[in-house]
PLY file of the C-alpha trace (Angstrom):
ply
format ascii 1.0
element vertex 103
property float x
property float y
property float z
element edge 102
property int vertex1
property int vertex2
end_header
143.83 21.12 161.22
140.92 19.05 162.48
136.84 18.78 161.65
134.28 16.86 162.15
132.11 15.29 158.94
128.32 15.24 159.63
126.92 14.07 156.57
127.81 11.02 154.61
125.89 12.46 151.25
128.33 15.38 151.33
131.91 15.84 149.83
134.97 18.11 150.66
135.91 21.49 149.13
139.03 22.25 149.95
141.00 25.74 149.76
144.45 26.76 150.77
145.67 30.18 149.97
149.34 31.34 150.24
152.67 32.79 148.53
154.98 29.45 147.27
157.89 29.22 145.94
160.53 26.97 145.35
164.73 28.01 144.77
167.98 26.26 144.77
169.03 26.03 141.42
168.36 25.07 137.81
165.28 23.25 136.89
164.07 22.79 140.32
160.39 21.89 141.83
157.88 21.75 144.75
154.70 20.07 144.76
151.61 21.22 147.28
148.76 18.97 148.16
146.03 17.98 150.49
146.12 14.73 152.62
143.18 13.78 154.67
143.74 11.59 157.48
147.17 10.95 155.89
146.11 9.97 152.33
145.82 11.61 149.07
142.63 12.35 147.78
141.76 9.67 145.05
138.41 10.63 143.87
137.48 12.72 141.87
141.37 13.32 141.60
144.46 14.30 143.74
144.11 18.12 144.47
147.88 19.50 144.01
149.82 22.40 141.91
153.64 22.12 141.35
155.92 25.08 140.22
159.04 25.05 138.59
162.08 27.32 138.81
164.37 27.33 135.88
166.81 30.10 136.69
167.58 30.47 140.49
164.99 33.32 141.25
163.40 33.18 144.47
160.08 34.26 143.23
157.48 34.06 145.94
154.02 32.94 144.01
150.32 33.94 145.03
148.75 31.00 144.74
145.29 28.94 145.59
145.35 25.21 145.86
141.43 24.44 145.28
139.50 20.94 144.95
136.98 18.76 145.75
137.22 15.34 147.62
134.86 12.45 147.52
137.60 9.79 148.58
141.06 8.76 149.58
142.51 5.46 148.94
140.83 4.08 151.90
137.29 4.74 150.51
135.01 7.42 151.19
135.40 10.06 153.63
132.91 8.86 156.37
130.94 10.77 159.18
133.23 11.69 161.92
136.46 13.19 162.75
139.23 13.76 160.66
142.09 15.86 159.78
143.78 17.98 156.75
147.03 18.83 155.76
148.62 20.43 153.35
152.29 18.85 152.42
155.10 19.87 150.36
156.86 17.69 148.04
158.75 15.91 145.19
157.52 16.02 141.43
158.65 12.71 139.87
161.44 13.08 137.11
162.47 16.42 138.48
165.21 17.46 141.24
164.28 18.88 144.55
164.16 22.60 145.42
163.89 24.14 148.40
160.06 24.88 148.54
158.03 26.84 150.80
155.04 28.28 151.59
154.23 31.83 153.09
156.76 34.91 153.61
0 1
1 2
2 3
3 4
4 5
5 6
6 7
7 8
8 9
9 10
10 11
11 12
12 13
13 14
14 15
15 16
16 17
17 18
18 19
19 20
20 21
21 22
22 23
23 24
24 25
25 26
26 27
27 28
28 29
29 30
30 31
31 32
32 33
33 34
34 35
35 36
36 37
37 38
38 39
39 40
40 41
41 42
42 43
43 44
44 45
45 46
46 47
47 48
48 49
49 50
50 51
51 52
52 53
53 54
54 55
55 56
56 57
57 58
58 59
59 60
60 61
61 62
62 63
63 64
64 65
65 66
66 67
67 68
68 69
69 70
70 71
71 72
72 73
73 74
74 75
75 76
76 77
77 78
78 79
79 80
80 81
81 82
82 83
83 84
84 85
85 86
86 87
87 88
88 89
89 90
90 91
91 92
92 93
93 94
94 95
95 96
96 97
97 98
98 99
99 100
100 101
101 102
């Protein structure tokens, strides 16, 4: 999704709401996270949520991913056109499951 940031003195408040789930066996995980212009938020911190499925269920969990982003590894998010994506990825140290959003 694209957006235009109009003022340099503002920060981004990001919200994503969906049913999320991960399945595929024992001790599988999925991680949902925001990226701005292809980079994760760095300041004040990453904005993400992870879930672990330890018994093969296919539960769809109502979830909200919410956070504030001032800058990415490229620096402060400046005035101008930008893109935001919600991504699903790997949780280090765990097996990847079949993670998805929605029904």
